[in-house]
PLY file of the C-alpha trace (Angstrom):
ply
format ascii 1.0
element vertex 120
property float x
property float y
property float z
element edge 119
property int vertex1
property int vertex2
end_header
1.55 21.92 -4.06
0.13 18.14 -4.30
-0.21 15.42 -6.02
-3.30 12.89 -6.39
-2.93 9.48 -7.67
-6.18 7.53 -8.46
-6.68 4.09 -9.26
-9.97 2.12 -10.42
-12.06 5.80 -9.83
-14.69 6.53 -11.28
-14.97 9.00 -14.46
-17.20 11.34 -12.68
-14.56 12.00 -9.82
-11.78 12.53 -12.31
-14.04 15.22 -13.92
-14.72 17.17 -10.70
-11.16 16.93 -9.67
-10.39 18.42 -13.15
-12.33 21.84 -11.61
-9.36 22.07 -9.54
-5.77 20.17 -10.32
-4.36 19.09 -13.93
-4.35 15.80 -14.89
-1.01 15.27 -16.31
-1.67 11.52 -16.86
-4.31 9.29 -16.15
-5.12 9.03 -12.93
-2.23 11.29 -11.86
-3.90 14.76 -10.31
-1.43 18.08 -9.96
-2.13 21.48 -8.23
-1.54 24.08 -5.69
-4.86 24.75 -3.89
-5.18 26.30 -0.72
-5.51 23.30 2.57
-9.63 23.98 2.93
-9.73 22.74 -0.76
-7.22 19.95 -0.41
-9.41 18.91 2.71
-12.49 19.37 0.31
-11.05 17.17 -2.73
-9.81 14.59 -0.23
-13.36 14.18 1.18
-14.86 13.84 -1.78
-12.23 11.45 -3.32
-13.23 9.28 -0.43
-16.67 9.21 -0.79
-16.70 8.33 -4.62
-14.24 6.21 -4.84
-15.27 3.40 -2.78
-13.62 0.50 -4.41
-10.47 2.33 -5.93
-7.45 3.36 -4.47
-6.67 6.46 -3.67
-3.10 8.35 -2.50
-2.69 12.29 -1.62
0.96 13.69 -1.22
1.14 17.40 -0.32
3.70 19.71 1.22
3.63 20.43 4.37
5.47 22.41 7.77
7.46 19.28 8.90
11.43 17.95 8.61
10.20 15.95 5.08
8.31 18.83 3.84
5.63 16.41 2.78
2.54 14.16 4.33
0.49 11.53 2.67
-2.93 10.21 2.70
-4.08 6.80 1.32
-7.69 5.26 0.84
-8.17 1.47 0.14
-4.45 1.35 -0.72
-1.72 -1.04 0.36
1.17 0.83 1.21
0.31 2.84 4.95
1.53 5.48 6.31
3.69 4.89 9.23
5.40 7.23 11.44
9.22 6.93 12.47
10.81 9.28 14.62
8.91 12.41 13.02
9.47 10.65 9.37
6.84 9.43 7.59
7.76 6.48 5.76
5.18 4.53 3.33
4.71 0.82 4.95
4.57 -1.58 2.11
3.19 -5.27 3.39
5.20 -8.30 3.03
4.66 -10.30 -0.30
3.47 -13.73 0.50
6.16 -16.50 1.11
6.23 -18.44 -2.38
7.91 -21.48 -0.71
4.65 -22.56 1.41
5.76 -23.76 5.43
6.56 -26.93 5.69
4.39 -29.69 8.16
5.77 -32.74 7.32
9.04 -34.42 6.76
9.49 -36.04 3.24
9.33 -39.49 3.81
12.22 -39.96 2.16
14.14 -38.08 4.78
12.70 -40.72 7.42
13.83 -43.89 5.29
17.14 -41.56 5.50
17.39 -40.91 9.16
16.63 -44.94 9.96
19.32 -45.96 7.92
21.97 -43.91 10.20
23.45 -45.59 13.15
21.80 -44.46 16.54
19.06 -43.68 14.95
15.49 -45.40 15.32
13.23 -46.03 12.52
9.94 -44.06 12.39
7.28 -45.77 14.35
9.19 -48.01 16.05
0 1
1 2
2 3
3 4
4 5
5 6
6 7
7 8
8 9
9 10
10 11
11 12
12 13
13 14
14 15
15 16
16 17
17 18
18 19
19 20
20 21
21 22
22 23
23 24
24 25
25 26
26 27
27 28
28 29
29 30
30 31
31 32
32 33
33 34
34 35
35 36
36 37
37 38
38 39
39 40
40 41
41 42
42 43
43 44
44 45
45 46
46 47
47 48
48 49
49 50
50 51
51 52
52 53
53 54
54 55
55 56
56 57
57 58
58 59
59 60
60 61
61 62
62 63
63 64
64 65
65 66
66 67
67 68
68 69
69 70
70 71
71 72
72 73
73 74
74 75
75 76
76 77
77 78
78 79
79 80
80 81
81 82
82 83
83 84
84 85
85 86
86 87
87 88
88 89
89 90
90 91
91 92
92 93
93 94
94 95
95 96
96 97
97 98
98 99
99 100
100 101
101 102
102 103
103 104
104 105
105 106
106 107
107 108
108 109
109 110
110 111
111 112
112 113
113 114
114 115
115 116
116 117
117 118
118 119
């Protein structure tokens, strides 16, 4: 059994895949071809889906019972002690990194006993 999810794929590729798989939702294909056909479908998907993204999930003889392949996707499969997980990159921090302290902080520090004024 395999599931192939496409994003921003050309219409010709979707038509090609419907020869072997069933499109259950726009861009989501499901089917049970053999390993040779699955590998050829994936090669065709990578060839035609240059700017788009694709994720292939298929059954396999391992502890999880499935494997992943990705093309131009943010999530990457990572093997951790025999279990494949999809690594999602960390979102960029919403707060910009601080390069200097504010002038108000410097003024407050200068008023404290035992602290020297900035620039003195």
